C-alpha positions in Angstrom: -5.7 -20.1 51.9 -7.6 -20.7 48.7 -8.1 -24.4 49.4 -9.6 -23.4 52.8 -11.9 -20.9 51.2 -12.8 -23.5 48.3 -13.6 -26.2 51.0 -15.8 -24.0 52.9 -17.7 -22.8 49.9 -18.4 -26.3 48.5 -19.4 -27.5 52.0 -21.9 -24.6 52.1 -23.0 -25.2 48.8 -23.7 -29.0 49.3 -25.7 -28.2 52.6 -27.8 -25.5 51.0 -28.6 -27.5 48.0 -29.7 -30.4 50.0 -31.8 -28.2 52.2 -33.4 -25.8 49.8 -34.4 -28.7 47.3 -38.2 -29.0 47.7 -38.5 -26.4 50.4 -41.4 -24.3 50.2 -39.9 -21.3 52.1 -36.3 -21.0 50.8 -35.4 -18.2 52.9 -36.3 -19.6 56.2 -35.1 -23.0 55.7 -31.5 -21.7 54.7 -31.0 -19.9 58.1 -30.4 -22.9 60.1 -28.5 -25.0 57.6 -26.1 -21.9 56.8 -25.7 -21.2 60.4 -24.7 -25.0 61.0 -22.4 -25.0 58.3 -20.6 -21.7 59.7 -20.4 -23.3 63.3 -19.1 -26.5 62.0 -16.4 -24.7 60.0 -15.2 -22.8 62.6 -15.1 -25.7 65.1 -13.1 -27.7 62.5 -10.3 -24.9 62.1 -9.9 -24.9 65.8 -8.9 -21.3 66.0 -9.2 -17.8 64.5 -6.4 -17.4 62.0 -6.0 -14.9 59.4 -8.7 -16.7 57.2 -11.4 -16.1 59.9 -13.0 -13.3 58.2 -13.3 -15.5 55.2 -15.7 -18.0 56.9 -18.8 -15.9 56.6 -18.0 -14.9 53.1 -17.1 -18.4 52.1 -20.3 -19.8 53.5 -22.3 -17.2 51.8 -20.7 -17.6 48.4 -21.2 -21.4 48.4 -24.7 -21.1 49.8 -25.9 -18.9 47.1 -24.2 -20.7 44.5 -26.1 -23.8 45.8 -29.3 -21.9 45.7 -28.8 -20.8 42.0 -27.6 -24.0 41.1 -30.9 -25.8 41.7 -33.0 -23.0 40.2 -34.2 -21.2 43.4 -34.2 -17.4 43.8 -30.9 -16.0 45.1 -32.7 -12.9 46.1 -35.2 -14.9 47.8 -32.7 -17.1 49.9 -30.0 -14.2 50.6 -31.5 -12.8 53.9 -31.7 -16.4 55.4 -28.1 -17.1 54.1 -26.8 -13.9 55.6 -28.6 -14.3 58.7 -27.2 -17.8 59.2 -23.6 -16.9 58.4 -23.7 -13.9 60.8 -25.3 -15.8 63.7 -22.9 -18.8 63.3 -19.8 -16.8 63.2 -20.9 -14.4 66.1 -21.9 -17.4 68.2 -18.5 -19.1 67.9 -16.7 -15.7 69.0 -16.3 -13.9 65.7 -16.9 -10.3 65.9 -19.8 -8.7 64.8 -18.3 -6.1 62.4 -16.3 -9.1 60.5 -19.5 -11.2 60.2 -21.7 -8.5 59.0 -19.1 -6.9 56.5 -17.9 -10.3 55.2 -21.5 -11.7 54.8 -23.1 -8.7 53.1 -20.2 -7.8 51.0 -19.9 -11.5 49.6 -23.5 -11.5 49.1 -23.3 -8.5 46.6 -20.4 -9.8 45.0 -22.1 -13.2 44.5 -25.4 -11.4 43.1 -23.2 -9.9 40.4 -21.6 -13.2 39.5 -24.9 -15.1 39.5 -26.7 -12.2 37.6 -29.0 -11.6 40.4 -30.5 -8.3 41.1 -27.8 -6.7 43.0 -30.1 -3.8 44.7 -32.5 -6.2 46.0 -29.8 -8.5 47.2 -28.1 -5.7 49.0 -31.5 -5.0 50.8 -32.2 -8.6 51.8 -28.7 -9.0 53.0 -28.3 -6.0 55.1 -31.6 -6.9 56.5 -30.6 -10.2 57.3 -27.4 -9.2 58.9 -29.2 -6.7 61.3 -31.7 -9.3 62.2 -29.2 -11.7 63.1 -27.4 -9.2 65.3 -30.6 -8.2 66.9 -31.3 -12.0 67.6 -28.0 -12.2 69.4 -28.3 -9.0 71.3 -25.6 -7.0 69.4 -25.4 -3.5 68.3 -28.0 -3.1 65.4 -27.0 0.3 64.7 -23.6 -0.6 64.1 -24.7 -3.7 62.1 -26.8 -1.3 59.8 -23.8 1.0 59.3 -21.3 -2.2 58.7 -24.0 -3.6 56.3 -24.6 -0.6 54.3 -20.9 0.2 53.9 -20.1 -3.3 52.9 -23.0 -3.2 50.3 -21.9 -0.1 48.8 -18.4 -1.1 48.7 -18.9 -4.4 47.1 -21.4 -2.9 44.6 -18.8 -0.6 43.6 -16.5 -3.4 42.7 -19.4 -4.9 40.6 -19.6 -1.7 38.6 -20.7 1.9 38.8 -24.3 0.9 37.6 -24.5 -1.7 40.2 -23.4 0.8 42.8 -26.0 3.4 41.9 -28.6 0.5 42.0 -27.6 -0.5 45.3 -27.4 2.9 46.7 -31.0 3.5 45.5 -32.3 0.1 46.8 -31.0 0.8 50.3 -32.4 4.1 50.6 -35.9 2.9 49.8 -35.6 -0.6 51.4 -33.6 -0.5 54.5 -34.9 1.4 57.5 -32.1 3.8 58.5 -29.9 3.4 55.6 -30.5 6.8 54.0 -28.9 8.4 57.4 -26.0 5.9 56.9 -25.5 6.8 53.2 -25.9 10.8 54.0 -23.3 10.4 56.7 -20.9 8.9 54.2 -21.4 11.7 51.7 -20.5 14.4 54.2 
C-alpha cells in the first residue's frame, strides 16, 4: 500500500509542479490538474480496493508538496487542490464522504508538515470541498459537516495549538461551521 500511496503522491506532485510554475492564479490552475491526476489514478487502479480512500489524500499530499517545492503558497493553492481531488474522486464513483474527509484531513496534515498556516488551510480546504460537492450536485450540508469534522480531527493530530487555531478559523471563515462545531460539543 505504501508503494501505491507514494506513486500517487509523486505523480500529483510532478503534475502540479509543472502546472503551477509560472501560473498567475495558482488556486484555479490547480483544480483541473489535480482532478485529472485523481481520475487517471482511479482509472489505472481499475477498481476500488482498500486503498481507495487513500487516492484523494495521496493526491492532495503530493499536490501541496509540489506547490511548496516551487515556492508558491500552500494556503493559496489548497482550495483548488481539494476541489480537484474531491471532484475527480466523486466523478469516478468514489463516495462524497470519503472524498471530503480524506482530502480535507490530508490538507490540514500537510499544512502542519509544510509549516503552512493550519487555520487558513482548514478554511480553504473545507470551502474547496463544499464547492466541489456543489459543482457535482451533491449534499453540501453533509460535505460541510464531513469537512469540518475532518479538519478538526486532523488538526488535533497536528497538536493542541493547531486544533484551537483550526476551530477558531473555521468558526469565522466557513459559513455554517459554527453550527457544526456547536453540535459536536453537545
